[in-house]
PDB file of N, CA, C and O in Angstrom:
ATOM      1  N   UNK A   1       0.820  -1.194   0.000  1.00  0.00           N
ATOM      2  CA  UNK A   1       0.000   0.000   0.000  1.00  0.00           C
ATOM      3  C   UNK A   1       0.864   1.257   0.000  1.00  0.00           C
ATOM      4  O   UNK A   1       0.586   2.203  -0.737  1.00  0.00           O
ATOM      5  N   UNK A   2       1.907   1.270   0.822  1.00  0.00           N
ATOM      6  CA  UNK A   2       2.758   2.453   0.896  1.00  0.00           C
ATOM      7  C   UNK A   2       3.493   2.681  -0.426  1.00  0.00           C
ATOM      8  O   UNK A   2       3.749   3.819  -0.820  1.00  0.00           O
ATOM      9  N   UNK A   3       3.825   1.579  -1.100  1.00  0.00           N
ATOM     10  CA  UNK A   3       4.537   1.732  -2.369  1.00  0.00           C
ATOM     11  C   UNK A   3       3.630   2.301  -3.452  1.00  0.00           C
ATOM     12  O   UNK A   3       4.088   3.060  -4.306  1.00  0.00           O
ATOM     13  N   UNK A   4       2.354   1.945  -3.426  1.00  0.00           N
ATOM     14  CA  UNK A   4       1.440   2.511  -4.425  1.00  0.00           C
ATOM     15  C   UNK A   4       1.238   4.003  -4.162  1.00  0.00           C
ATOM     16  O   UNK A   4       1.092   4.781  -5.104  1.00  0.00           O
ATOM     17  N   UNK A   5       1.228   4.406  -2.899  1.00  0.00           N
ATOM     18  CA  UNK A   5       1.106   5.834  -2.586  1.00  0.00           C
ATOM     19  C   UNK A   5       2.365   6.563  -3.029  1.00  0.00           C
ATOM     20  O   UNK A   5       2.286   7.672  -3.557  1.00  0.00           O
ATOM     21  N   UNK A   6       3.527   5.950  -2.820  1.00  0.00           N
ATOM     22  CA  UNK A   6       4.783   6.554  -3.257  1.00  0.00           C
ATOM     23  C   UNK A   6       4.804   6.691  -4.776  1.00  0.00           C
ATOM     24  O   UNK A   6       5.237   7.715  -5.302  1.00  0.00           O
ATOM     25  N   UNK A   7       4.338   5.664  -5.477  1.00  0.00           N
ATOM     26  CA  UNK A   7       4.271   5.749  -6.943  1.00  0.00           C
ATOM     27  C   UNK A   7       3.394   6.905  -7.378  1.00  0.00           C
ATOM     28  O   UNK A   7       3.744   7.645  -8.297  1.00  0.00           O
ATOM     29  N   UNK A   8       2.251   7.063  -6.718  1.00  0.00           N
ATOM     30  CA  UNK A   8       1.335   8.157  -7.065  1.00  0.00           C
ATOM     31  C   UNK A   8       1.991   9.506  -6.793  1.00  0.00           C
ATOM     32  O   UNK A   8       1.883  10.424  -7.606  1.00  0.00           O
ATOM     33  N   UNK A   9       2.664   9.630  -5.662  1.00  0.00           N
ATOM     34  CA  UNK A   9       3.320  10.886  -5.329  1.00  0.00           C
ATOM     35  C   UNK A   9       4.445  11.207  -6.320  1.00  0.00           C
ATOM     36  O   UNK A   9       4.631  12.358  -6.715  1.00  0.00           O
ATOM     37  N   UNK A  10       5.182  10.176  -6.710  1.00  0.00           N
ATOM     38  CA  UNK A  10       6.248  10.388  -7.692  1.00  0.00           C
ATOM     39  C   UNK A  10       5.683  10.782  -9.054  1.00  0.00           C
ATOM     40  O   UNK A  10       6.254  11.622  -9.749  1.00  0.00           O
ATOM     41  N   UNK A  11       4.579  10.182  -9.427  1.00  0.00           N
ATOM     42  CA  UNK A  11       3.921  10.536 -10.685  1.00  0.00           C
ATOM     43  C   UNK A  11       3.405  11.975 -10.628  1.00  0.00           C
ATOM     44  O   UNK A  11       3.530  12.718 -11.602  1.00  0.00           O
ATOM     45  N   UNK A  12       2.837  12.362  -9.509  1.00  0.00           N
ATOM     46  CA  UNK A  12       2.378  13.750  -9.343  1.00  0.00           C
ATOM     47  C   UNK A  12       3.543  14.726  -9.467  1.00  0.00           C
ATOM     48  O   UNK A  12       3.416  15.786 -10.082  1.00  0.00           O
ATOM     49  N   UNK A  13       4.679  14.357  -8.877  1.00  0.00           N
ATOM     50  CA  UNK A  13       5.863  15.218  -8.954  1.00  0.00           C
ATOM     51  C   UNK A  13       6.360  15.317 -10.388  1.00  0.00           C
ATOM     52  O   UNK A  13       6.767  16.390 -10.835  1.00  0.00           O
ATOM     53  N   UNK A  14       6.329  14.198 -11.110  1.00  0.00           N
ATOM     54  CA  UNK A  14       6.768  14.199 -12.509  1.00  0.00           C
ATOM     55  C   UNK A  14       5.848  15.077 -13.363  1.00  0.00           C
ATOM     56  O   UNK A  14       6.319  15.827 -14.219  1.00  0.00           O
ATOM     57  N   UNK A  15       4.541  14.981 -13.127  1.00  0.00           N
ATOM     58  CA  UNK A  15       3.591  15.817 -13.873  1.00  0.00           C
ATOM     59  C   UNK A  15       3.826  17.295 -13.580  1.00  0.00           C
ATOM     60  O   UNK A  15       3.797  18.125 -14.488  1.00  0.00           O
ATOM     61  N   UNK A  16       4.058  17.619 -12.317  1.00  0.00           N
ATOM     62  CA  UNK A  16       4.308  19.013 -11.939  1.00  0.00           C
ATOM     63  C   UNK A  16       5.588  19.527 -12.582  1.00  0.00           C
ATOM     64  O   UNK A  16       5.658  20.679 -13.010  1.00  0.00           O
ATOM     65  N   UNK A  17       6.591  18.672 -12.646  1.00  0.00           N
ATOM     66  CA  UNK A  17       7.860  19.050 -13.265  1.00  0.00           C
ATOM     67  C   UNK A  17       7.700  19.269 -14.769  1.00  0.00           C
ATOM     68  O   UNK A  17       8.240  20.226 -15.324  1.00  0.00           O
ATOM     69  N   UNK A  18       6.956  18.378 -15.422  1.00  0.00           N
ATOM     70  CA  UNK A  18       6.710  18.510 -16.855  1.00  0.00           C
ATOM     71  C   UNK A  18       5.923  19.786 -17.139  1.00  0.00           C
ATOM     72  O   UNK A  18       6.231  20.512 -18.083  1.00  0.00           O
ATOM     73  N   UNK A  19       4.920  20.053 -16.332  1.00  0.00           N
ATOM     74  CA  UNK A  19       4.127  21.265 -16.483  1.00  0.00           C
ATOM     75  C   UNK A  19       5.008  22.502 -16.320  1.00  0.00           C
ATOM     76  O   UNK A  19       4.867  23.473 -17.064  1.00  0.00           O
ATOM     77  N   UNK A  20       5.905  22.465 -15.355  1.00  0.00           N
ATOM     78  CA  UNK A  20       6.797  23.596 -15.112  1.00  0.00           C
ATOM     79  C   UNK A  20       7.720  23.824 -16.305  1.00  0.00           C
ATOM     80  O   UNK A  20       7.982  24.969 -16.674  1.00  0.00           O
ATOM     81  N   UNK A  21       8.211  22.754 -16.906  1.00  0.00           N
ATOM     82  CA  UNK A  21       9.082  22.889 -18.079  1.00  0.00           C
ATOM     83  C   UNK A  21       8.337  23.542 -19.230  1.00  0.00           C
ATOM     84  O   UNK A  21       8.892  24.395 -19.924  1.00  0.00           O
ATOM     85  N   UNK A  22       7.090  23.152 -19.439  1.00  0.00           N
ATOM     86  CA  UNK A  22       6.294  23.740 -20.514  1.00  0.00           C
ATOM     87  C   UNK A  22       6.044  25.220 -20.248  1.00  0.00           C
ATOM     88  O   UNK A  22       6.125  26.043 -21.159  1.00  0.00           O
ATOM     89  N   UNK A  23       5.748  25.546 -19.025  1.00  0.00           N
ATOM     90  CA  UNK A  23       5.489  26.938 -18.675  1.00  0.00           C
ATOM     91  C   UNK A  23       6.762  27.766 -18.793  1.00  0.00           C
ATOM     92  O   UNK A  23       6.706  28.915 -19.231  1.00  0.00           O
ATOM     93  N   UNK A  24       7.898  27.213 -18.416  1.00  0.00           N
ATOM     94  CA  UNK A  24       9.179  27.901 -18.591  1.00  0.00           C
ATOM     95  C   UNK A  24       9.432  28.208 -20.060  1.00  0.00           C
ATOM     96  O   UNK A  24       9.935  29.275 -20.411  1.00  0.00           O
ATOM     97  N   UNK A  25       9.074  27.252 -20.910  1.00  0.00           N
ATOM     98  CA  UNK A  25       9.259  27.444 -22.342  1.00  0.00           C
ATOM     99  C   UNK A  25       8.424  28.622 -22.852  1.00  0.00           C
ATOM    100  O   UNK A  25       8.919  29.445 -23.622  1.00  0.00           O
ATOM    101  N   UNK A  26       7.177  28.702 -22.430  1.00  0.00           N
ATOM    102  CA  UNK A  26       6.307  29.800 -22.860  1.00  0.00           C
ATOM    103  C   UNK A  26       6.794  31.127 -22.272  1.00  0.00           C
ATOM    104  O   UNK A  26       6.784  32.150 -22.956  1.00  0.00           O
ATOM    105  N   UNK A  27       7.216  31.111 -21.018  1.00  0.00           N
ATOM    106  CA  UNK A  27       7.753  32.340 -20.411  1.00  0.00           C
ATOM    107  C   UNK A  27       8.995  32.811 -21.165  1.00  0.00           C
ATOM    108  O   UNK A  27       9.196  34.011 -21.354  1.00  0.00           O
ATOM    109  N   UNK A  28       9.810  31.877 -21.587  1.00  0.00           N
ATOM    110  CA  UNK A  28      11.001  32.218 -22.372  1.00  0.00           C
ATOM    111  C   UNK A  28      10.605  32.851 -23.704  1.00  0.00           C
ATOM    112  O   UNK A  28      11.221  33.820 -24.149  1.00  0.00           O
ATOM    113  N   UNK A  29       9.571  32.295 -24.334  1.00  0.00           N
ATOM    114  CA  UNK A  29       9.074  32.857 -25.591  1.00  0.00           C
ATOM    115  C   UNK A  29       8.609  34.293 -25.380  1.00  0.00           C
ATOM    116  O   UNK A  29       8.957  35.179 -26.162  1.00  0.00           O
ATOM    117  N   UNK A  30       7.827  34.529 -24.333  1.00  0.00           N
ATOM    118  CA  UNK A  30       7.332  35.882 -24.058  1.00  0.00           C
ATOM    119  C   UNK A  30       8.472  36.829 -23.688  1.00  0.00           C
ATOM    120  O   UNK A  30       8.438  38.012 -24.028  1.00  0.00           O
ATOM    121  N   UNK A  31       9.469  36.311 -22.999  1.00  0.00           N
ATOM    122  CA  UNK A  31      10.632  37.122 -22.657  1.00  0.00           C
ATOM    123  C   UNK A  31      11.387  37.528 -23.922  1.00  0.00           C
ATOM    124  O   UNK A  31      11.808  38.676 -24.059  1.00  0.00           O
ATOM    125  N   UNK A  32      11.556  36.585 -24.838  1.00  0.00           N
ATOM    126  CA  UNK A  32      12.217  36.897 -26.112  1.00  0.00           C
ATOM    127  C   UNK A  32      11.417  37.925 -26.911  1.00  0.00           C
ATOM    128  O   UNK A  32      11.989  38.825 -27.525  1.00  0.00           O
ATOM    129  N   UNK A  33      10.095  37.784 -26.898  1.00  0.00           N
ATOM    130  CA  UNK A  33       9.241  38.743 -27.600  1.00  0.00           C
ATOM    131  C   UNK A  33       9.392  40.132 -26.992  1.00  0.00           C
ATOM    132  O   UNK A  33       9.397  41.130 -27.713  1.00  0.00           O
ATOM    133  N   UNK A  34       9.512  40.199 -25.686  1.00  0.00           N
ATOM    134  CA  UNK A  34       9.701  41.486 -25.014  1.00  0.00           C
ATOM    135  C   UNK A  34      11.038  42.105 -25.409  1.00  0.00           C
ATOM    136  O   UNK A  34      11.118  43.303 -25.679  1.00  0.00           O
ATOM    137  N   UNK A  35      12.083  41.287 -25.443  1.00  0.00           N
ATOM    138  CA  UNK A  35      13.397  41.787 -25.861  1.00  0.00           C
ATOM    139  C   UNK A  35      13.351  42.338 -27.284  1.00  0.00           C
ATOM    140  O   UNK A  35      13.920  43.394 -27.564  1.00  0.00           O
ATOM    141  N   UNK A  36      12.676  41.623 -28.181  1.00  0.00           N
ATOM    142  CA  UNK A  36      12.549  42.092 -29.560  1.00  0.00           C
ATOM    143  C   UNK A  36      11.769  43.405 -29.627  1.00  0.00           C
ATOM    144  O   UNK A  36      12.115  44.302 -30.396  1.00  0.00           O
ATOM    145  N   UNK A  37      10.724  43.509 -28.822  1.00  0.00           N
ATOM    146  CA  UNK A  37       9.930  44.739 -28.807  1.00  0.00           C
ATOM    147  C   UNK A  37      10.770  45.911 -28.309  1.00  0.00           C
ATOM    148  O   UNK A  37      10.666  47.021 -28.831  1.00  0.00           O
ATOM    149  N   UNK A  38      11.591  45.667 -27.311  1.00  0.00           N
ATOM    150  CA  UNK A  38      12.459  46.725 -26.781  1.00  0.00           C
ATOM    151  C   UNK A  38      13.449  47.166 -27.848  1.00  0.00           C
ATOM    152  O   UNK A  38      13.710  48.359 -28.007  1.00  0.00           O
ATOM    153  N   UNK A  39      14.002  46.198 -28.581  1.00  0.00           N
ATOM    154  CA  UNK A  39      14.940  46.534 -29.659  1.00  0.00           C
ATOM    155  C   UNK A  39      14.264  47.351 -30.754  1.00  0.00           C
ATOM    156  O   UNK A  39      14.882  48.239 -31.341  1.00  0.00           O
ATOM    157  N   UNK A  40      12.997  47.051 -31.030  1.00  0.00           N
ATOM    158  CA  UNK A  40      12.283  47.776 -32.087  1.00  0.00           C
ATOM    159  C   UNK A  40      11.990  49.216 -31.676  1.00  0.00           C
ATOM    160  O   UNK A  40      11.878  50.105 -32.520  1.00  0.00           O
ATOM    161  N   UNK A  41      11.866  49.433 -30.356  1.00  0.00           N
ATOM    162  CA  UNK A  41      11.647  50.785 -29.861  1.00  0.00           C
ATOM    163  C   UNK A  41      10.200  51.246 -29.917  1.00  0.00           C
ATOM    164  O   UNK A  41       9.902  52.364 -29.497  1.00  0.00           O
ATOM    165  N   UNK A  42       9.303  50.427 -30.418  1.00  0.00           N
ATOM    166  CA  UNK A  42       7.888  50.800 -30.511  1.00  0.00           C
ATOM    167  C   UNK A  42       7.226  50.599 -29.140  1.00  0.00           C
ATOM    168  O   UNK A  42       7.130  49.474 -28.648  1.00  0.00           O
ATOM    169  N   UNK A  43       6.781  51.684 -28.543  1.00  0.00           N
ATOM    170  CA  UNK A  43       6.228  51.619 -27.190  1.00  0.00           C
ATOM    171  C   UNK A  43       5.007  50.711 -27.101  1.00  0.00           C
ATOM    172  O   UNK A  43       4.835  50.006 -26.107  1.00  0.00           O
ATOM    173  N   UNK A  44       4.160  50.718 -28.124  1.00  0.00           N
ATOM    174  CA  UNK A  44       2.978  49.843 -28.121  1.00  0.00           C
ATOM    175  C   UNK A  44       3.395  48.381 -28.037  1.00  0.00           C
ATOM    176  O   UNK A  44       2.829  47.619 -27.254  1.00  0.00           O
ATOM    177  N   UNK A  45       4.388  47.981 -28.843  1.00  0.00           N
ATOM    178  CA  UNK A  45       4.864  46.593 -28.827  1.00  0.00           C
ATOM    179  C   UNK A  45       5.499  46.239 -27.486  1.00  0.00           C
ATOM    180  O   UNK A  45       5.333  45.125 -26.987  1.00  0.00           O
ATOM    181  N   UNK A  46       6.212  47.172 -26.917  1.00  0.00           N
ATOM    182  CA  UNK A  46       6.855  46.939 -25.617  1.00  0.00           C
ATOM    183  C   UNK A  46       5.785  46.719 -24.547  1.00  0.00           C
ATOM    184  O   UNK A  46       5.858  45.767 -23.771  1.00  0.00           O
ATOM    185  N   UNK A  47       4.797  47.605 -24.515  1.00  0.00           N
ATOM    186  CA  UNK A  47       3.727  47.483 -23.519  1.00  0.00           C
ATOM    187  C   UNK A  47       2.946  46.187 -23.695  1.00  0.00           C
ATOM    188  O   UNK A  47       2.630  45.500 -22.723  1.00  0.00           O
ATOM    189  N   UNK A  48       2.643  45.864 -24.944  1.00  0.00           N
ATOM    190  CA  UNK A  48       1.887  44.643 -25.229  1.00  0.00           C
ATOM    191  C   UNK A  48       2.674  43.398 -24.814  1.00  0.00           C
ATOM    192  O   UNK A  48       2.123  42.500 -24.179  1.00  0.00           O
ATOM    193  N   UNK A  49       3.945  43.343 -25.167  1.00  0.00           N
ATOM    194  CA  UNK A  49       4.784  42.188 -24.820  1.00  0.00           C
ATOM    195  C   UNK A  49       4.962  42.086 -23.304  1.00  0.00           C
ATOM    196  O   UNK A  49       4.929  40.990 -22.745  1.00  0.00           O
ATOM    197  N   UNK A  50       5.151  43.227 -22.643  1.00  0.00           N
ATOM    198  CA  UNK A  50       5.312  43.220 -21.181  1.00  0.00           C
ATOM    199  C   UNK A  50       4.037  42.736 -20.497  1.00  0.00           C
ATOM    200  O   UNK A  50       4.096  41.970 -19.535  1.00  0.00           O
ATOM    201  N   UNK A  51       2.893  43.181 -20.991  1.00  0.00           N
ATOM    202  CA  UNK A  51       1.615  42.739 -20.423  1.00  0.00           C
ATOM    203  C   UNK A  51       1.414  41.236 -20.578  1.00  0.00           C
ATOM    204  O   UNK A  51       1.001  40.558 -19.637  1.00  0.00           O
ATOM    205  N   UNK A  52       1.710  40.714 -21.780  1.00  0.00           N
ATOM    206  CA  UNK A  52       1.542  39.264 -22.006  1.00  0.00           C
ATOM    207  C   UNK A  52       2.458  38.476 -21.087  1.00  0.00           C
ATOM    208  O   UNK A  52       2.031  37.499 -20.471  1.00  0.00           O
ATOM    209  N   UNK A  53       3.721  38.894 -20.990  1.00  0.00           N
ATOM    210  CA  UNK A  53       4.681  38.185 -20.148  1.00  0.00           C
ATOM    211  C   UNK A  53       4.245  38.233 -18.676  1.00  0.00           C
ATOM    212  O   UNK A  53       4.241  37.212 -17.989  1.00  0.00           O
ATOM    213  N   UNK A  54       3.884  39.413 -18.209  1.00  0.00           N
ATOM    214  CA  UNK A  54       3.498  39.577 -16.800  1.00  0.00           C
ATOM    215  C   UNK A  54       2.256  38.765 -16.462  1.00  0.00           C
ATOM    216  O   UNK A  54       2.219  38.075 -15.443  1.00  0.00           O
ATOM    217  N   UNK A  55       1.240  38.844 -17.313  1.00  0.00           N
ATOM    218  CA  UNK A  55      -0.001  38.102 -17.053  1.00  0.00           C
ATOM    219  C   UNK A  55       0.242  36.601 -17.059  1.00  0.00           C
ATOM    220  O   UNK A  55      -0.258  35.887 -16.189  1.00  0.00           O
ATOM    221  N   UNK A  56       1.005  36.118 -18.031  1.00  0.00           N
ATOM    222  CA  UNK A  56       1.274  34.683 -18.102  1.00  0.00           C
ATOM    223  C   UNK A  56       2.090  34.234 -16.899  1.00  0.00           C
ATOM    224  O   UNK A  56       1.807  33.199 -16.297  1.00  0.00           O
ATOM    225  N   UNK A  57       3.114  35.025 -16.552  1.00  0.00           N
ATOM    226  CA  UNK A  57       3.973  34.677 -15.419  1.00  0.00           C
ATOM    227  C   UNK A  57       3.159  34.594 -14.141  1.00  0.00           C
ATOM    228  O   UNK A  57       3.264  33.624 -13.392  1.00  0.00           O
ATOM    229  N   UNK A  58       2.348  35.610 -13.894  1.00  0.00           N
ATOM    230  CA  UNK A  58       1.548  35.628 -12.669  1.00  0.00           C
ATOM    231  C   UNK A  58       0.495  34.525 -12.654  1.00  0.00           C
ATOM    232  O   UNK A  58       0.240  33.921 -11.612  1.00  0.00           O
ATOM    233  N   UNK A  59      -0.111  34.263 -13.802  1.00  0.00           N
ATOM    234  CA  UNK A  59      -1.210  33.292 -13.853  1.00  0.00           C
ATOM    235  C   UNK A  59      -0.725  31.853 -13.793  1.00  0.00           C
ATOM    236  O   UNK A  59      -1.370  31.013 -13.165  1.00  0.00           O
ATOM    237  N   UNK A  60       0.391  31.556 -14.428  1.00  0.00           N
ATOM    238  CA  UNK A  60       0.787  30.160 -14.561  1.00  0.00           C
ATOM    239  C   UNK A  60       2.090  29.805 -13.855  1.00  0.00           C
ATOM    240  O   UNK A  60       2.156  28.788 -13.164  1.00  0.00           O
ATOM    241  N   UNK A  61       3.121  30.621 -14.013  1.00  0.00           N
ATOM    242  CA  UNK A  61       4.429  30.263 -13.486  1.00  0.00           C
ATOM    243  C   UNK A  61       4.412  30.115 -11.972  1.00  0.00           C
ATOM    244  O   UNK A  61       4.915  29.126 -11.439  1.00  0.00           O
ATOM    245  N   UNK A  62       3.842  31.080 -11.285  1.00  0.00           N
ATOM    246  CA  UNK A  62       3.838  31.029  -9.821  1.00  0.00           C
ATOM    247  C   UNK A  62       3.048  29.830  -9.302  1.00  0.00           C
ATOM    248  O   UNK A  62       3.473  29.169  -8.354  1.00  0.00           O
ATOM    249  N   UNK A  63       1.901  29.547  -9.922  1.00  0.00           N
ATOM    250  CA  UNK A  63       1.092  28.394  -9.507  1.00  0.00           C
ATOM    251  C   UNK A  63       1.836  27.087  -9.777  1.00  0.00           C
ATOM    252  O   UNK A  63       1.840  26.184  -8.940  1.00  0.00           O
ATOM    253  N   UNK A  64       2.462  26.992 -10.941  1.00  0.00           N
ATOM    254  CA  UNK A  64       3.191  25.769 -11.289  1.00  0.00           C
ATOM    255  C   UNK A  64       4.396  25.569 -10.384  1.00  0.00           C
ATOM    256  O   UNK A  64       4.708  24.442  -9.998  1.00  0.00           O
ATOM    257  N   UNK A  65       5.062  26.640 -10.051  1.00  0.00           N
ATOM    258  CA  UNK A  65       6.212  26.556  -9.152  1.00  0.00           C
ATOM    259  C   UNK A  65       5.781  26.062  -7.773  1.00  0.00           C
ATOM    260  O   UNK A  65       6.442  25.212  -7.177  1.00  0.00           O
ATOM    261  N   UNK A  66       4.683  26.594  -7.276  1.00  0.00           N
ATOM    262  CA  UNK A  66       4.168  26.149  -5.972  1.00  0.00           C
ATOM    263  C   UNK A  66       3.713  24.691  -6.029  1.00  0.00           C
ATOM    264  O   UNK A  66       3.933  23.936  -5.082  1.00  0.00           O
ATOM    265  N   UNK A  67       3.081  24.293  -7.131  1.00  0.00           N
ATOM    266  CA  UNK A  67       2.630  22.901  -7.273  1.00  0.00           C
ATOM    267  C   UNK A  67       3.824  21.953  -7.314  1.00  0.00           C
ATOM    268  O   UNK A  67       3.786  20.873  -6.724  1.00  0.00           O
ATOM    269  N   UNK A  68       4.883  22.359  -8.011  1.00  0.00           N
ATOM    270  CA  UNK A  68       6.081  21.520  -8.087  1.00  0.00           C
ATOM    271  C   UNK A  68       6.736  21.383  -6.712  1.00  0.00           C
ATOM    272  O   UNK A  68       7.146  20.292  -6.318  1.00  0.00           O
ATOM    273  N   UNK A  69       6.828  22.479  -6.001  1.00  0.00           N
ATOM    274  CA  UNK A  69       7.421  22.456  -4.661  1.00  0.00           C
ATOM    275  C   UNK A  69       6.583  21.577  -3.726  1.00  0.00           C
ATOM    276  O   UNK A  69       7.133  20.787  -2.958  1.00  0.00           O
ATOM    277  N   UNK A  70       5.256  21.714  -3.788  1.00  0.00           N
ATOM    278  CA  UNK A  70       4.372  20.918  -2.940  1.00  0.00           C
ATOM    279  C   UNK A  70       4.498  19.434  -3.260  1.00  0.00           C
ATOM    280  O   UNK A  70       4.536  18.606  -2.349  1.00  0.00           O
ATOM    281  N   UNK A  71       4.564  19.088  -4.544  1.00  0.00           N
ATOM    282  CA  UNK A  71       4.691  17.684  -4.941  1.00  0.00           C
ATOM    283  C   UNK A  71       6.006  17.093  -4.429  1.00  0.00           C
ATOM    284  O   UNK A  71       6.035  15.955  -3.962  1.00  0.00           O
ATOM    285  N   UNK A  72       7.078  17.855  -4.514  1.00  0.00           N
ATOM    286  CA  UNK A  72       8.371  17.379  -4.018  1.00  0.00           C
ATOM    287  C   UNK A  72       8.342  17.190  -2.505  1.00  0.00           C
ATOM    288  O   UNK A  72       8.864  16.203  -1.986  1.00  0.00           O
ATOM    289  N   UNK A  73       7.733  18.136  -1.806  1.00  0.00           N
ATOM    290  CA  UNK A  73       7.639  18.014  -0.350  1.00  0.00           C
ATOM    291  C   UNK A  73       6.789  16.820   0.067  1.00  0.00           C
ATOM    292  O   UNK A  73       7.088  16.163   1.064  1.00  0.00           O
ATOM    293  N   UNK A  74       5.734  16.535  -0.689  1.00  0.00           N
ATOM    294  CA  UNK A  74       4.893  15.370  -0.386  1.00  0.00           C
ATOM    295  C   UNK A  74       5.691  14.075  -0.513  1.00  0.00           C
ATOM    296  O   UNK A  74       5.541  13.168   0.306  1.00  0.00           O
ATOM    297  N   UNK A  75       6.535  13.989  -1.534  1.00  0.00           N
ATOM    298  CA  UNK A  75       7.373  12.801  -1.705  1.00  0.00           C
ATOM    299  C   UNK A  75       8.343  12.676  -0.537  1.00  0.00           C
ATOM    300  O   UNK A  75       8.513  11.591   0.019  1.00  0.00           O
ATOM    301  N   UNK A  76       8.968  13.765  -0.170  1.00  0.00           N
ATOM    302  CA  UNK A  76       9.937  13.747   0.936  1.00  0.00           C
ATOM    303  C   UNK A  76       9.254  13.347   2.245  1.00  0.00           C
ATOM    304  O   UNK A  76       9.777  12.524   2.995  1.00  0.00           O
ATOM    305  N   UNK A  77       8.100  13.924   2.512  1.00  0.00           N
ATOM    306  CA  UNK A  77       7.370  13.578   3.745  1.00  0.00           C
ATOM    307  C   UNK A  77       6.988  12.103   3.777  1.00  0.00           C
ATOM    308  O   UNK A  77       7.110  11.441   4.808  1.00  0.00           O
ATOM    309  N   UNK A  78       6.528  11.598   2.643  1.00  0.00           N
ATOM    310  CA  UNK A  78       6.116  10.200   2.583  1.00  0.00           C
ATOM    311  C   UNK A  78       7.313   9.276   2.830  1.00  0.00           C
ATOM    312  O   UNK A  78       7.198   8.293   3.562  1.00  0.00           O
ATOM    313  N   UNK A  79       8.439   9.586   2.230  1.00  0.00           N
ATOM    314  CA  UNK A  79       9.639   8.762   2.437  1.00  0.00           C
ATOM    315  C   UNK A  79      10.084   8.835   3.900  1.00  0.00           C
ATOM    316  O   UNK A  79      10.470   7.826   4.491  1.00  0.00           O
ATOM    317  N   UNK A  80      10.028  10.035   4.476  1.00  0.00           N
ATOM    318  CA  UNK A  80      10.365  10.180   5.908  1.00  0.00           C
ATOM    319  C   UNK A  80       9.446   9.316   6.769  1.00  0.00           C
ATOM    320  O   UNK A  80       9.905   8.651   7.697  1.00  0.00           O
ATOM    321  N   UNK A  81       8.156   9.328   6.462  1.00  0.00           N
ATOM    322  CA  UNK A  81       7.213   8.525   7.233  1.00  0.00           C
ATOM    323  C   UNK A  81       7.479   7.033   7.059  1.00  0.00           C
ATOM    324  O   UNK A  81       7.341   6.262   8.009  1.00  0.00           O
ATOM    325  N   UNK A  82       7.859   6.626   5.850  1.00  0.00           N
ATOM    326  CA  UNK A  82       8.184   5.202   5.616  1.00  0.00           C
ATOM    327  C   UNK A  82       9.409   4.789   6.430  1.00  0.00           C
ATOM    328  O   UNK A  82       9.475   3.663   6.924  1.00  0.00           O
ATOM    329  N   UNK A  83      10.372   5.689   6.569  1.00  0.00           N
ATOM    330  CA  UNK A  83      11.594   5.369   7.302  1.00  0.00           C
ATOM    331  C   UNK A  83      11.369   5.322   8.805  1.00  0.00           C
ATOM    332  O   UNK A  83      12.093   4.629   9.519  1.00  0.00           O
ATOM    333  N   UNK A  84      10.386   6.043   9.287  1.00  0.00           N
ATOM    334  CA  UNK A  84      10.095   6.061  10.737  1.00  0.00           C
ATOM    335  C   UNK A  84       9.461   4.757  11.199  1.00  0.00           C
ATOM    336  O   UNK A  84       9.561   4.406  12.374  1.00  0.00           O
ATOM    337  N   UNK A  85       8.816   4.040  10.301  1.00  0.00           N
ATOM    338  CA  UNK A  85       8.104   2.805  10.681  1.00  0.00           C
ATOM    339  C   UNK A  85       9.051   1.690  10.940  1.00  0.00           C
ATOM    340  O   UNK A  85       8.626   0.582  11.269  1.00  0.00           O
TER     341      UNK A  85
END
C-alpha cells in the first residue's frame, strides 16, 4: 500500500515538473518577444509584450512553481514517514 502511494506521489511530482518545463518554455518565448519589442523601440509593442509576459507569469508560473514544490515536499514527507516505521 505504501509503495502505491509513493508511486502516485512520484507521478504527481513528474507531472508538476513537466508542467513547469512547458510553462518555462512559454515564459522564455514571451521574454524573447519582449526583448525584440524593446529593440524595435515601438512603445505599443513593448507594452503589449510586457503585459503578455506579466499576465502569463503571474497566472501560470507562480502556480506551477508552488505545485512543483508541494509535490516534491509530499514525496519527501512520505519517504520520511516510511523510514520512521
